PDB file of the backbone (N, CA, C, O) and the ligand in Angstrom, with CONECT records:
HET    LIG  A 101      10
ATOM      1  N   MET A   1     108.799 163.865  17.076  1.00  0.00           N
ATOM      2  CA  MET A   1     107.964 164.804  17.795  1.00  0.00           C
ATOM      3  C   MET A   1     107.005 164.066  18.716  1.00  0.00           C
ATOM      4  O   MET A   1     106.483 163.003  18.379  1.00  0.00           O
ATOM      5  N   LEU A   2     106.783 164.665  19.904  1.00  0.00           N
ATOM      6  CA  LEU A   2     105.830 164.055  20.832  1.00  0.00           C
ATOM      7  C   LEU A   2     104.504 164.799  20.764  1.00  0.00           C
ATOM      8  O   LEU A   2     104.458 166.026  20.685  1.00  0.00           O
ATOM      9  N   PHE A   3     103.434 164.023  20.797  1.00  0.00           N
ATOM     10  CA  PHE A   3     102.109 164.600  20.823  1.00  0.00           C
ATOM     11  C   PHE A   3     101.274 163.968  21.955  1.00  0.00           C
ATOM     12  O   PHE A   3     101.294 162.758  22.180  1.00  0.00           O
ATOM     13  N   HIS A   4     100.547 164.846  22.648  1.00  0.00           N
ATOM     14  CA  HIS A   4      99.532 164.386  23.595  1.00  0.00           C
ATOM     15  C   HIS A   4      98.223 164.326  22.842  1.00  0.00           C
ATOM     16  O   HIS A   4      97.783 165.305  22.239  1.00  0.00           O
ATOM     17  N   VAL A   5      97.600 163.135  22.889  1.00  0.00           N
ATOM     18  CA  VAL A   5      96.347 162.941  22.113  1.00  0.00           C
ATOM     19  C   VAL A   5      95.251 162.467  23.053  1.00  0.00           C
ATOM     20  O   VAL A   5      95.407 161.457  23.739  1.00  0.00           O
ATOM     21  N   ALA A   6      94.152 163.192  23.084  1.00  0.00           N
ATOM     22  CA  ALA A   6      92.988 162.783  23.880  1.00  0.00           C
ATOM     23  C   ALA A   6      91.902 162.291  22.913  1.00  0.00           C
ATOM     24  O   ALA A   6      91.493 162.996  21.990  1.00  0.00           O
ATOM     25  N   MET A   7      91.458 161.067  23.159  1.00  0.00           N
ATOM     26  CA  MET A   7      90.442 160.466  22.301  1.00  0.00           C
ATOM     27  C   MET A   7      89.199 160.135  23.137  1.00  0.00           C
ATOM     28  O   MET A   7      89.299 159.497  24.185  1.00  0.00           O
ATOM     29  N   GLU A   8      88.053 160.567  22.671  1.00  0.00           N
ATOM     30  CA  GLU A   8      86.780 160.255  23.329  1.00  0.00           C
ATOM     31  C   GLU A   8      85.975 159.404  22.323  1.00  0.00           C
ATOM     32  O   GLU A   8      85.774 159.811  21.179  1.00  0.00           O
ATOM     33  N   VAL A   9      85.528 158.244  22.759  1.00  0.00           N
ATOM     34  CA  VAL A   9      84.820 157.344  21.835  1.00  0.00           C
ATOM     35  C   VAL A   9      83.322 157.596  21.972  1.00  0.00           C
ATOM     36  O   VAL A   9      82.765 157.634  23.069  1.00  0.00           O
ATOM     37  N   ARG A  10      82.707 157.763  20.823  1.00  0.00           N
ATOM     38  CA  ARG A  10      81.221 157.987  20.810  1.00  0.00           C
ATOM     39  C   ARG A  10      80.577 157.068  19.760  1.00  0.00           C
ATOM     40  O   ARG A  10      80.249 157.500  18.655  1.00  0.00           O
ATOM     41  N   LEU A  11      80.408 155.813  20.127  1.00  0.00           N
ATOM     42  CA  LEU A  11      79.728 154.889  19.251  1.00  0.00           C
ATOM     43  C   LEU A  11      78.221 155.193  19.235  1.00  0.00           C
ATOM     44  O   LEU A  11      77.641 155.495  20.278  1.00  0.00           O
ATOM     45  N   PRO A  12      77.596 155.115  18.070  1.00  0.00           N
ATOM     46  CA  PRO A  12      76.143 155.357  18.048  1.00  0.00           C
ATOM     47  C   PRO A  12      75.452 154.352  18.941  1.00  0.00           C
ATOM     48  O   PRO A  12      75.775 153.167  18.865  1.00  0.00           O
ATOM     49  N   PRO A  13      74.532 154.754  19.771  1.00  0.00           N
ATOM     50  CA  PRO A  13      73.882 153.837  20.700  1.00  0.00           C
ATOM     51  C   PRO A  13      73.118 152.726  19.997  1.00  0.00           C
ATOM     52  O   PRO A  13      72.888 151.662  20.572  1.00  0.00           O
ATOM     53  N   ASP A  14      72.718 152.979  18.731  1.00  0.00           N
ATOM     54  CA  ASP A  14      71.947 151.977  17.989  1.00  0.00           C
ATOM     55  C   ASP A  14      72.847 151.066  17.133  1.00  0.00           C
ATOM     56  O   ASP A  14      72.332 150.248  16.370  1.00  0.00           O
ATOM     57  N   MET A  15      74.157 151.190  17.246  1.00  0.00           N
ATOM     58  CA  MET A  15      75.046 150.313  16.467  1.00  0.00           C
ATOM     59  C   MET A  15      74.877 148.874  16.994  1.00  0.00           C
ATOM     60  O   MET A  15      74.945 148.647  18.202  1.00  0.00           O
ATOM     61  N   PRO A  16      74.657 147.906  16.093  1.00  0.00           N
ATOM     62  CA  PRO A  16      74.537 146.518  16.565  1.00  0.00           C
ATOM     63  C   PRO A  16      75.788 146.060  17.341  1.00  0.00           C
ATOM     64  O   PRO A  16      76.908 146.426  16.985  1.00  0.00           O
ATOM     65  N   ALA A  17      75.593 145.268  18.388  1.00  0.00           N
ATOM     66  CA  ALA A  17      76.722 144.860  19.253  1.00  0.00           C
ATOM     67  C   ALA A  17      77.777 144.134  18.461  1.00  0.00           C
ATOM     68  O   ALA A  17      78.969 144.298  18.718  1.00  0.00           O
ATOM     69  N   GLU A  18      77.344 143.305  17.468  1.00  0.00           N
ATOM     70  CA  GLU A  18      78.302 142.536  16.695  1.00  0.00           C
ATOM     71  C   GLU A  18      79.259 143.480  15.891  1.00  0.00           C
ATOM     72  O   GLU A  18      80.465 143.250  15.800  1.00  0.00           O
ATOM     73  N   GLN A  19      78.664 144.517  15.334  1.00  0.00           N
ATOM     74  CA  GLN A  19      79.465 145.505  14.554  1.00  0.00           C
ATOM     75  C   GLN A  19      80.397 146.258  15.499  1.00  0.00           C
ATOM     76  O   GLN A  19      81.560 146.479  15.161  1.00  0.00           O
ATOM     77  N   ALA A  20      79.915 146.657  16.675  1.00  0.00           N
ATOM     78  CA  ALA A  20      80.725 147.392  17.667  1.00  0.00           C
ATOM     79  C   ALA A  20      81.887 146.508  18.125  1.00  0.00           C
ATOM     80  O   ALA A  20      83.021 146.969  18.255  1.00  0.00           O
ATOM     81  N   ASN A  21      81.588 145.247  18.363  1.00  0.00           N
ATOM     82  CA  ASN A  21      82.668 144.353  18.858  1.00  0.00           C
ATOM     83  C   ASN A  21      83.708 144.126  17.790  1.00  0.00           C
ATOM     84  O   ASN A  21      84.893 143.987  18.090  1.00  0.00           O
ATOM     85  N   ASP A  22      83.272 144.088  16.538  1.00  0.00           N
ATOM     86  CA  ASP A  22      84.216 143.895  15.430  1.00  0.00           C
ATOM     87  C   ASP A  22      85.138 145.119  15.321  1.00  0.00           C
ATOM     88  O   ASP A  22      86.352 144.978  15.174  1.00  0.00           O
ATOM     89  N   ILE A  23      84.552 146.310  15.393  1.00  0.00           N
ATOM     90  CA  ILE A  23      85.390 147.526  15.301  1.00  0.00           C
ATOM     91  C   ILE A  23      86.368 147.563  16.465  1.00  0.00           C
ATOM     92  O   ILE A  23      87.543 147.874  16.273  1.00  0.00           O
ATOM     93  N   LYS A  24      85.901 147.248  17.673  1.00  0.00           N
ATOM     94  CA  LYS A  24      86.784 147.299  18.858  1.00  0.00           C
ATOM     95  C   LYS A  24      87.932 146.291  18.752  1.00  0.00           C
ATOM     96  O   LYS A  24      89.059 146.570  19.159  1.00  0.00           O
ATOM     97  N   ALA A  25      87.618 145.096  18.189  1.00  0.00           N
ATOM     98  CA  ALA A  25      88.678 144.069  18.028  1.00  0.00           C
ATOM     99  C   ALA A  25      89.736 144.555  17.019  1.00  0.00           C
ATOM    100  O   ALA A  25      90.935 144.376  17.233  1.00  0.00           O
ATOM    101  N   ARG A  26      89.271 145.174  15.915  1.00  0.00           N
ATOM    102  CA  ARG A  26      90.216 145.682  14.900  1.00  0.00           C
ATOM    103  C   ARG A  26      90.983 146.872  15.475  1.00  0.00           C
ATOM    104  O   ARG A  26      92.167 147.045  15.184  1.00  0.00           O
ATOM    105  N   GLU A  27      90.324 147.683  16.281  1.00  0.00           N
ATOM    106  CA  GLU A  27      91.020 148.818  16.915  1.00  0.00           C
ATOM    107  C   GLU A  27      92.138 148.326  17.803  1.00  0.00           C
ATOM    108  O   GLU A  27      93.251 148.850  17.758  1.00  0.00           O
ATOM    109  N   LYS A  28      91.843 147.303  18.625  1.00  0.00           N
ATOM    110  CA  LYS A  28      92.858 146.757  19.521  1.00  0.00           C
ATOM    111  C   LYS A  28      94.064 146.211  18.763  1.00  0.00           C
ATOM    112  O   LYS A  28      95.211 146.489  19.111  1.00  0.00           O
ATOM    113  N   ALA A  29      93.783 145.432  17.724  1.00  0.00           N
ATOM    114  CA  ALA A  29      94.865 144.844  16.911  1.00  0.00           C
ATOM    115  C   ALA A  29      95.746 145.916  16.295  1.00  0.00           C
ATOM    116  O   ALA A  29      96.972 145.811  16.323  1.00  0.00           O
ATOM    117  N   PHE A  30      95.112 146.968  15.727  1.00  0.00           N
ATOM    118  CA  PHE A  30      95.877 148.035  15.090  1.00  0.00           C
ATOM    119  C   PHE A  30      96.669 148.845  16.113  1.00  0.00           C
ATOM    120  O   PHE A  30      97.838 149.174  15.910  1.00  0.00           O
ATOM    121  N   ALA A  31      95.983 149.159  17.235  1.00  0.00           N
ATOM    122  CA  ALA A  31      96.658 149.937  18.309  1.00  0.00           C
ATOM    123  C   ALA A  31      97.908 149.202  18.827  1.00  0.00           C
ATOM    124  O   ALA A  31      98.958 149.802  19.058  1.00  0.00           O
ATOM    125  N   GLN A  32      97.753 147.893  18.998  1.00  0.00           N
ATOM    126  CA  GLN A  32      98.879 147.111  19.549  1.00  0.00           C
ATOM    127  C   GLN A  32     100.010 147.020  18.525  1.00  0.00           C
ATOM    128  O   GLN A  32     101.183 146.986  18.899  1.00  0.00           O
ATOM    129  N   GLU A  33      99.667 146.981  17.247  1.00  0.00           N
ATOM    130  CA  GLU A  33     100.703 146.972  16.183  1.00  0.00           C
ATOM    131  C   GLU A  33     101.496 148.281  16.236  1.00  0.00           C
ATOM    132  O   GLU A  33     102.725 148.268  16.170  1.00  0.00           O
ATOM    133  N   VAL A  34     100.777 149.432  16.358  1.00  0.00           N
ATOM    134  CA  VAL A  34     101.462 150.733  16.398  1.00  0.00           C
ATOM    135  C   VAL A  34     102.283 150.833  17.685  1.00  0.00           C
ATOM    136  O   VAL A  34     103.392 151.366  17.667  1.00  0.00           O
ATOM    137  N   GLN A  35     101.747 150.324  18.809  1.00  0.00           N
ATOM    138  CA  GLN A  35     102.534 150.368  20.087  1.00  0.00           C
ATOM    139  C   GLN A  35     103.839 149.595  19.911  1.00  0.00           C
ATOM    140  O   GLN A  35     104.900 150.048  20.340  1.00  0.00           O
ATOM    141  N   ARG A  36     103.751 148.413  19.269  1.00  0.00           N
ATOM    142  CA  ARG A  36     104.968 147.603  19.106  1.00  0.00           C
ATOM    143  C   ARG A  36     106.002 148.330  18.245  1.00  0.00           C
ATOM    144  O   ARG A  36     107.200 148.079  18.377  1.00  0.00           O
ATOM    145  N   SER A  37     105.565 149.204  17.388  1.00  0.00           N
ATOM    146  CA  SER A  37     106.484 149.973  16.555  1.00  0.00           C
ATOM    147  C   SER A  37     107.259 151.057  17.307  1.00  0.00           C
ATOM    148  O   SER A  37     108.241 151.612  16.815  1.00  0.00           O
ATOM    149  N   GLY A  38     106.766 151.338  18.539  1.00  0.00           N
ATOM    150  CA  GLY A  38     107.422 152.379  19.361  1.00  0.00           C
ATOM    151  C   GLY A  38     106.824 153.758  19.148  1.00  0.00           C
ATOM    152  O   GLY A  38     107.220 154.710  19.821  1.00  0.00           O
ATOM    153  N   LYS A  39     105.888 153.886  18.233  1.00  0.00           N
ATOM    154  CA  LYS A  39     105.314 155.205  17.930  1.00  0.00           C
ATOM    155  C   LYS A  39     104.187 155.613  18.848  1.00  0.00           C
ATOM    156  O   LYS A  39     103.716 156.748  18.777  1.00  0.00           O
ATOM    157  N   TRP A  40     103.738 154.704  19.720  1.00  0.00           N
ATOM    158  CA  TRP A  40     102.615 154.971  20.623  1.00  0.00           C
ATOM    159  C   TRP A  40     103.007 154.462  22.024  1.00  0.00           C
ATOM    160  O   TRP A  40     102.493 153.452  22.505  1.00  0.00           O
ATOM    161  N   PRO A  41     103.953 155.213  22.668  1.00  0.00           N
ATOM    162  CA  PRO A  41     104.547 154.700  23.902  1.00  0.00           C
ATOM    163  C   PRO A  41     103.592 154.730  25.128  1.00  0.00           C
ATOM    164  O   PRO A  41     103.807 153.997  26.092  1.00  0.00           O
ATOM    165  N   HIS A  42     102.538 155.580  25.085  1.00  0.00           N
ATOM    166  CA  HIS A  42     101.621 155.574  26.224  1.00  0.00           C
ATOM    167  C   HIS A  42     100.184 155.539  25.726  1.00  0.00           C
ATOM    168  O   HIS A  42      99.809 156.260  24.801  1.00  0.00           O
ATOM    169  N   LEU A  43      99.389 154.683  26.362  1.00  0.00           N
ATOM    170  CA  LEU A  43      97.944 154.561  26.078  1.00  0.00           C
ATOM    171  C   LEU A  43      97.264 154.293  27.424  1.00  0.00           C
ATOM    172  O   LEU A  43      97.384 153.208  27.992  1.00  0.00           O
ATOM    173  N   TRP A  44      96.545 155.314  27.923  1.00  0.00           N
ATOM    174  CA  TRP A  44      95.954 155.205  29.221  1.00  0.00           C
ATOM    175  C   TRP A  44      94.402 155.433  29.141  1.00  0.00           C
ATOM    176  O   TRP A  44      93.925 156.328  28.443  1.00  0.00           O
ATOM    177  N   ARG A  45      93.678 154.616  29.856  1.00  0.00           N
ATOM    178  CA  ARG A  45      92.229 154.844  29.992  1.00  0.00           C
ATOM    179  C   ARG A  45      92.016 156.025  30.883  1.00  0.00           C
ATOM    180  O   ARG A  45      92.695 156.146  31.902  1.00  0.00           O
ATOM    181  N   VAL A  46      91.091 156.917  30.543  1.00  0.00           N
ATOM    182  CA  VAL A  46      90.625 157.976  31.423  1.00  0.00           C
ATOM    183  C   VAL A  46      89.605 157.377  32.357  1.00  0.00           C
ATOM    184  O   VAL A  46      88.562 156.910  31.900  1.00  0.00           O
ATOM    185  N   ALA A  47      89.870 157.371  33.663  1.00  0.00           N
ATOM    186  CA  ALA A  47      88.997 156.683  34.611  1.00  0.00           C
ATOM    187  C   ALA A  47      87.585 157.240  34.492  1.00  0.00           C
ATOM    188  O   ALA A  47      87.366 158.451  34.487  1.00  0.00           O
ATOM    189  N   GLY A  48      86.644 156.325  34.397  1.00  0.00           N
ATOM    190  CA  GLY A  48      85.251 156.667  34.422  1.00  0.00           C
ATOM    191  C   GLY A  48      84.685 157.150  33.094  1.00  0.00           C
ATOM    192  O   GLY A  48      83.521 157.545  33.034  1.00  0.00           O
ATOM    193  N   ARG A  49      85.478 157.128  32.033  1.00  0.00           N
ATOM    194  CA  ARG A  49      85.002 157.583  30.688  1.00  0.00           C
ATOM    195  C   ARG A  49      85.459 156.652  29.604  1.00  0.00           C
ATOM    196  O   ARG A  49      86.495 155.999  29.733  1.00  0.00           O
ATOM    197  N   TYR A  50      84.685 156.581  28.515  1.00  0.00           N
ATOM    198  CA  TYR A  50      85.111 155.795  27.378  1.00  0.00           C
ATOM    199  C   TYR A  50      86.064 156.700  26.566  1.00  0.00           C
ATOM    200  O   TYR A  50      85.730 157.187  25.486  1.00  0.00           O
ATOM    201  N   ALA A  51      87.241 156.895  27.128  1.00  0.00           N
ATOM    202  CA  ALA A  51      88.179 157.860  26.554  1.00  0.00           C
ATOM    203  C   ALA A  51      89.616 157.420  26.911  1.00  0.00           C
ATOM    204  O   ALA A  51      89.830 156.669  27.863  1.00  0.00           O
ATOM    205  N   ASN A  52      90.530 157.878  26.170  1.00  0.00           N
ATOM    206  CA  ASN A  52      91.933 157.593  26.511  1.00  0.00           C
ATOM    207  C   ASN A  52      92.789 158.826  26.341  1.00  0.00           C
ATOM    208  O   ASN A  52      92.427 159.772  25.641  1.00  0.00           O
ATOM    209  N   ILE A  53      93.956 158.791  27.011  1.00  0.00           N
ATOM    210  CA  ILE A  53      94.995 159.783  26.847  1.00  0.00           C
ATOM    211  C   ILE A  53      96.232 159.037  26.334  1.00  0.00           C
ATOM    212  O   ILE A  53      96.677 158.060  26.936  1.00  0.00           O
ATOM    213  N   SER A  54      96.761 159.503  25.244  1.00  0.00           N
ATOM    214  CA  SER A  54      97.898 158.800  24.639  1.00  0.00           C
ATOM    215  C   SER A  54      99.064 159.766  24.367  1.00  0.00           C
ATOM    216  O   SER A  54      98.867 160.972  24.217  1.00  0.00           O
ATOM    217  N   ILE A  55     100.251 159.218  24.310  1.00  0.00           N
ATOM    218  CA  ILE A  55     101.401 159.957  23.825  1.00  0.00           C
ATOM    219  C   ILE A  55     101.888 159.223  22.573  1.00  0.00           C
ATOM    220  O   ILE A  55     102.094 158.009  22.573  1.00  0.00           O
ATOM    221  N   PHE A  56     102.061 159.995  21.527  1.00  0.00           N
ATOM    222  CA  PHE A  56     102.586 159.462  20.269  1.00  0.00           C
ATOM    223  C   PHE A  56     103.990 160.062  20.025  1.00  0.00           C
ATOM    224  O   PHE A  56     104.224 161.241  20.292  1.00  0.00           O
ATOM    225  N   ASP A  57     104.900 159.242  19.521  1.00  0.00           N
ATOM    226  CA  ASP A  57     106.264 159.659  19.229  1.00  0.00           C
ATOM    227  C   ASP A  57     106.477 159.409  17.702  1.00  0.00           C
ATOM    228  O   ASP A  57     106.878 158.328  17.270  1.00  0.00           O
ATOM    229  N   VAL A  58     106.195 160.438  16.948  1.00  0.00           N
ATOM    230  CA  VAL A  58     106.186 160.279  15.487  1.00  0.00           C
ATOM    231  C   VAL A  58     107.050 161.417  14.833  1.00  0.00           C
ATOM    232  O   VAL A  58     107.487 162.355  15.499  1.00  0.00           O
ATOM    233  N   ALA A  59     107.259 161.280  13.543  1.00  0.00           N
ATOM    234  CA  ALA A  59     108.103 162.237  12.832  1.00  0.00           C
ATOM    235  C   ALA A  59     107.449 163.623  12.752  1.00  0.00           C
ATOM    236  O   ALA A  59     108.104 164.643  12.967  1.00  0.00           O
ATOM    237  N   ASP A  60     106.165 163.641  12.442  1.00  0.00           N
ATOM    238  CA  ASP A  60     105.510 164.934  12.219  1.00  0.00           C
ATOM    239  C   ASP A  60     103.982 164.756  12.280  1.00  0.00           C
ATOM    240  O   ASP A  60     103.475 163.662  12.527  1.00  0.00           O
ATOM    241  N   THR A  61     103.277 165.854  12.048  1.00  0.00           N
ATOM    242  CA  THR A  61     101.816 165.812  12.110  1.00  0.00           C
ATOM    243  C   THR A  61     101.205 164.948  11.021  1.00  0.00           C
ATOM    244  O   THR A  61     100.140 164.363  11.214  1.00  0.00           O
ATOM    245  N   ASP A  62     101.868 164.867   9.890  1.00  0.00           N
ATOM    246  CA  ASP A  62     101.329 164.020   8.806  1.00  0.00           C
ATOM    247  C   ASP A  62     101.335 162.564   9.217  1.00  0.00           C
ATOM    248  O   ASP A  62     100.361 161.843   8.999  1.00  0.00           O
ATOM    249  N   GLU A  63     102.450 162.127   9.823  1.00  0.00           N
ATOM    250  CA  GLU A  63     102.508 160.725  10.307  1.00  0.00           C
ATOM    251  C   GLU A  63     101.458 160.483  11.374  1.00  0.00           C
ATOM    252  O   GLU A  63     100.783 159.454  11.381  1.00  0.00           O
ATOM    253  N   LEU A  64     101.331 161.447  12.277  1.00  0.00           N
ATOM    254  CA  LEU A  64     100.307 161.290  13.359  1.00  0.00           C
ATOM    255  C   LEU A  64      98.907 161.188  12.747  1.00  0.00           C
ATOM    256  O   LEU A  64      98.118 160.321  13.122  1.00  0.00           O
ATOM    257  N   HIS A  65      98.615 162.066  11.823  1.00  0.00           N
ATOM    258  CA  HIS A  65      97.285 162.015  11.208  1.00  0.00           C
ATOM    259  C   HIS A  65      97.057 160.712  10.492  1.00  0.00           C
ATOM    260  O   HIS A  65      95.955 160.162  10.513  1.00  0.00           O
ATOM    261  N   GLY A  66      98.125 160.203   9.840  1.00  0.00           N
ATOM    262  CA  GLY A  66      97.975 158.919   9.116  1.00  0.00           C
ATOM    263  C   GLY A  66      97.610 157.811  10.088  1.00  0.00           C
ATOM    264  O   GLY A  66      96.758 156.976   9.785  1.00  0.00           O
ATOM    265  N   ILE A  67      98.258 157.794  11.274  1.00  0.00           N
ATOM    266  CA  ILE A  67      97.940 156.745  12.247  1.00  0.00           C
ATOM    267  C   ILE A  67      96.522 156.929  12.784  1.00  0.00           C
ATOM    268  O   ILE A  67      95.723 155.993  12.791  1.00  0.00           O
ATOM    269  N   LEU A  68      96.221 158.151  13.233  1.00  0.00           N
ATOM    270  CA  LEU A  68      94.904 158.381  13.860  1.00  0.00           C
ATOM    271  C   LEU A  68      93.774 158.086  12.881  1.00  0.00           C
ATOM    272  O   LEU A  68      92.775 157.472  13.255  1.00  0.00           O
ATOM    273  N   SER A  69      93.923 158.515  11.642  1.00  0.00           N
ATOM    274  CA  SER A  69      92.839 158.314  10.680  1.00  0.00           C
ATOM    275  C   SER A  69      92.720 156.878  10.234  1.00  0.00           C
ATOM    276  O   SER A  69      91.725 156.510   9.609  1.00  0.00           O
ATOM    277  N   SER A  70      93.727 156.042  10.542  1.00  0.00           N
ATOM    278  CA  SER A  70      93.648 154.633  10.229  1.00  0.00           C
ATOM    279  C   SER A  70      93.006 153.801  11.333  1.00  0.00           C
ATOM    280  O   SER A  70      92.713 152.622  11.132  1.00  0.00           O
ATOM    281  N   LEU A  71      92.785 154.417  12.513  1.00  0.00           N
ATOM    282  CA  LEU A  71      92.150 153.685  13.615  1.00  0.00           C
ATOM    283  C   LEU A  71      90.719 153.326  13.199  1.00  0.00           C
ATOM    284  O   LEU A  71      89.975 154.195  12.744  1.00  0.00           O
ATOM    285  N   PRO A  72      90.328 152.049  13.352  1.00  0.00           N
ATOM    286  CA  PRO A  72      88.970 151.665  13.005  1.00  0.00           C
ATOM    287  C   PRO A  72      87.900 152.488  13.731  1.00  0.00           C
ATOM    288  O   PRO A  72      86.801 152.668  13.206  1.00  0.00           O
ATOM    289  N   LEU A  73      88.208 152.988  14.927  1.00  0.00           N
ATOM    290  CA  LEU A  73      87.226 153.820  15.661  1.00  0.00           C
ATOM    291  C   LEU A  73      87.266 155.293  15.257  1.00  0.00           C
ATOM    292  O   LEU A  73      86.503 156.103  15.784  1.00  0.00           O
ATOM    293  N   PHE A  74      88.152 155.643  14.324  1.00  0.00           N
ATOM    294  CA  PHE A  74      88.323 157.068  13.963  1.00  0.00           C
ATOM    295  C   PHE A  74      87.041 157.791  13.655  1.00  0.00           C
ATOM    296  O   PHE A  74      86.851 158.918  14.112  1.00  0.00           O
ATOM    297  N   PRO A  75      86.135 157.172  12.883  1.00  0.00           N
ATOM    298  CA  PRO A  75      84.873 157.928  12.567  1.00  0.00           C
ATOM    299  C   PRO A  75      84.004 158.169  13.776  1.00  0.00           C
ATOM    300  O   PRO A  75      83.063 158.961  13.727  1.00  0.00           O
ATOM    301  N   TYR A  76      84.324 157.468  14.892  1.00  0.00           N
ATOM    302  CA  TYR A  76      83.452 157.536  16.082  1.00  0.00           C
ATOM    303  C   TYR A  76      84.177 158.205  17.251  1.00  0.00           C
ATOM    304  O   TYR A  76      83.741 158.103  18.398  1.00  0.00           O
ATOM    305  N   MET A  77      85.279 158.886  16.956  1.00  0.00           N
ATOM    306  CA  MET A  77      86.052 159.512  18.082  1.00  0.00           C
ATOM    307  C   MET A  77      86.162 160.986  17.904  1.00  0.00           C
ATOM    308  O   MET A  77      86.294 161.499  16.793  1.00  0.00           O
ATOM    309  N   ASP A  78      86.103 161.676  19.047  1.00  0.00           N
ATOM    310  CA  ASP A  78      86.439 163.097  19.100  1.00  0.00           C
ATOM    311  C   ASP A  78      87.896 163.135  19.574  1.00  0.00           C
ATOM    312  O   ASP A  78      88.214 162.683  20.674  1.00  0.00           O
ATOM    313  N   ILE A  79      88.784 163.685  18.717  1.00  0.00           N
ATOM    314  CA  ILE A  79      90.237 163.609  19.003  1.00  0.00           C
ATOM    315  C   ILE A  79      90.781 165.017  19.140  1.00  0.00           C
ATOM    316  O   ILE A  79      90.532 165.890  18.309  1.00  0.00           O
ATOM    317  N   LYS A  80      91.546 165.215  20.232  1.00  0.00           N
ATOM    318  CA  LYS A  80      92.211 166.523  20.426  1.00  0.00           C
ATOM    319  C   LYS A  80      93.722 166.260  20.502  1.00  0.00           C
ATOM    320  O   LYS A  80      94.187 165.441  21.296  1.00  0.00           O
ATOM    321  N   VAL A  81      94.469 166.970  19.662  1.00  0.00           N
ATOM    322  CA  VAL A  81      95.912 166.766  19.565  1.00  0.00           C
ATOM    323  C   VAL A  81      96.628 168.011  20.141  1.00  0.00           C
ATOM    324  O   VAL A  81      96.266 169.144  19.823  1.00  0.00           O
ATOM    325  N   THR A  82      97.622 167.784  20.971  1.00  0.00           N
ATOM    326  CA  THR A  82      98.469 168.856  21.485  1.00  0.00           C
ATOM    327  C   THR A  82      99.926 168.517  21.223  1.00  0.00           C
ATOM    328  O   THR A  82     100.434 167.496  21.687  1.00  0.00           O
ATOM    329  N   ALA A  83     100.588 169.385  20.473  1.00  0.00           N
ATOM    330  CA  ALA A  83     102.017 169.157  20.183  1.00  0.00           C
ATOM    331  C   ALA A  83     102.838 169.513  21.419  1.00  0.00           C
ATOM    332  O   ALA A  83     102.587 170.536  22.057  1.00  0.00           O
ATOM    333  N   LEU A  84     103.789 168.701  21.748  1.00  0.00           N
ATOM    334  CA  LEU A  84     104.608 168.932  22.973  1.00  0.00           C
ATOM    335  C   LEU A  84     106.005 169.431  22.581  1.00  0.00           C
ATOM    336  O   LEU A  84     106.652 168.902  21.678  1.00  0.00           O
ATOM    337  N   ALA A  85     106.427 170.439  23.279  1.00  0.00           N
ATOM    338  CA  ALA A  85     107.820 170.972  23.113  1.00  0.00           C
ATOM    339  C   ALA A  85     108.585 170.757  24.415  1.00  0.00           C
ATOM    340  O   ALA A  85     107.984 170.543  25.468  1.00  0.00           O
ATOM    341  N   LYS A  86     109.891 170.815  24.338  1.00  0.00           N
ATOM    342  CA  LYS A  86     110.725 170.553  25.514  1.00  0.00           C
ATOM    343  C   LYS A  86     110.529 171.682  26.539  1.00  0.00           C
ATOM    344  O   LYS A  86     110.615 172.861  26.195  1.00  0.00           O
ATOM    345  N   HIS A  87     110.263 171.308  27.801  1.00  0.00           N
ATOM    346  CA  HIS A  87     110.130 172.318  28.853  1.00  0.00           C
ATOM    347  C   HIS A  87     111.553 172.714  29.322  1.00  0.00           C
ATOM    348  O   HIS A  87     112.401 171.846  29.531  1.00  0.00           O
ATOM    349  N   PRO A  88     111.803 174.020  29.483  1.00  0.00           N
ATOM    350  CA  PRO A  88     113.173 174.449  29.843  1.00  0.00           C
ATOM    351  C   PRO A  88     113.652 173.908  31.196  1.00  0.00           C
ATOM    352  O   PRO A  88     114.859 173.838  31.426  1.00  0.00           O
ATOM    353  N   SER A  89     112.756 173.533  32.077  1.00  0.00           N
ATOM    354  CA  SER A  89     113.130 173.018  33.405  1.00  0.00           C
ATOM    355  C   SER A  89     113.200 171.501  33.440  1.00  0.00           C
ATOM    356  O   SER A  89     113.559 170.909  34.457  1.00  0.00           O
ATOM    357  N   ALA A  90     112.861 170.890  32.340  1.00  0.00           N
ATOM    358  CA  ALA A  90     112.845 169.411  32.337  1.00  0.00           C
ATOM    359  C   ALA A  90     114.268 168.882  32.353  1.00  0.00           C
ATOM    360  O   ALA A  90     115.134 169.409  31.655  1.00  0.00           O
ATOM    361  N   LEU A  91     114.516 167.847  33.141  1.00  0.00           N
ATOM    362  CA  LEU A  91     115.814 167.210  33.185  1.00  0.00           C
ATOM    363  C   LEU A  91     116.020 166.267  32.049  1.00  0.00           C
ATOM    364  O   LEU A  91     117.078 165.646  31.946  1.00  0.00           O
TER     365      LEU A  91
HETATM  366  O1  LIG A 101      89.002 152.437  23.894  1.00  0.00           O
HETATM  367  C1  LIG A 101      89.511 153.499  23.505  1.00  0.00           C
HETATM  368  O2  LIG A 101      89.938 154.372  24.259  1.00  0.00           O
HETATM  369  C2  LIG A 101      89.765 153.679  22.004  1.00  0.00           C
HETATM  370  C3  LIG A 101      91.021 153.051  21.639  1.00  0.00           C
HETATM  371  C4  LIG A 101      92.104 153.641  21.080  1.00  0.00           C
HETATM  372  C5  LIG A 101      93.110 152.623  20.882  1.00  0.00           C
HETATM  373  C6  LIG A 101      92.424 151.416  21.380  1.00  0.00           C
HETATM  374  O3  LIG A 101      92.840 150.263  21.393  1.00  0.00           O
HETATM  375  O4  LIG A 101      91.176 151.728  21.836  1.00  0.00           O
CONECT  366  367
CONECT  367  366  368  369
CONECT  368  367
CONECT  369  367  370
CONECT  370  369  371  375
CONECT  371  370  372
CONECT  372  371  373
CONECT  373  372  374  375
CONECT  374  373
CONECT  375  370  373
END
């Protein structure tokens, strides 16, 4: 199943820089591991915002939730998930 996922990062402004940098480094390592698995084929920065638009290719919502909730930034993100179905005009 394909999912469109919009993530907005909201780190607390008073989080120490060292802690924020550690979370971001762990986020990057985990995100790249999932991308290498083929389950996260698109990851795009939203221009001008600390946000991304992603496409996930996973078995079901449970697998998607497992991945999203494992992201080190998960407690600091507002995430919106849209399930994608095949468009009848799509080639
Ligand atoms: O920076 C972001 O948009 C949050 C994020 C998700 C995966 C990743 O590596 O960073």
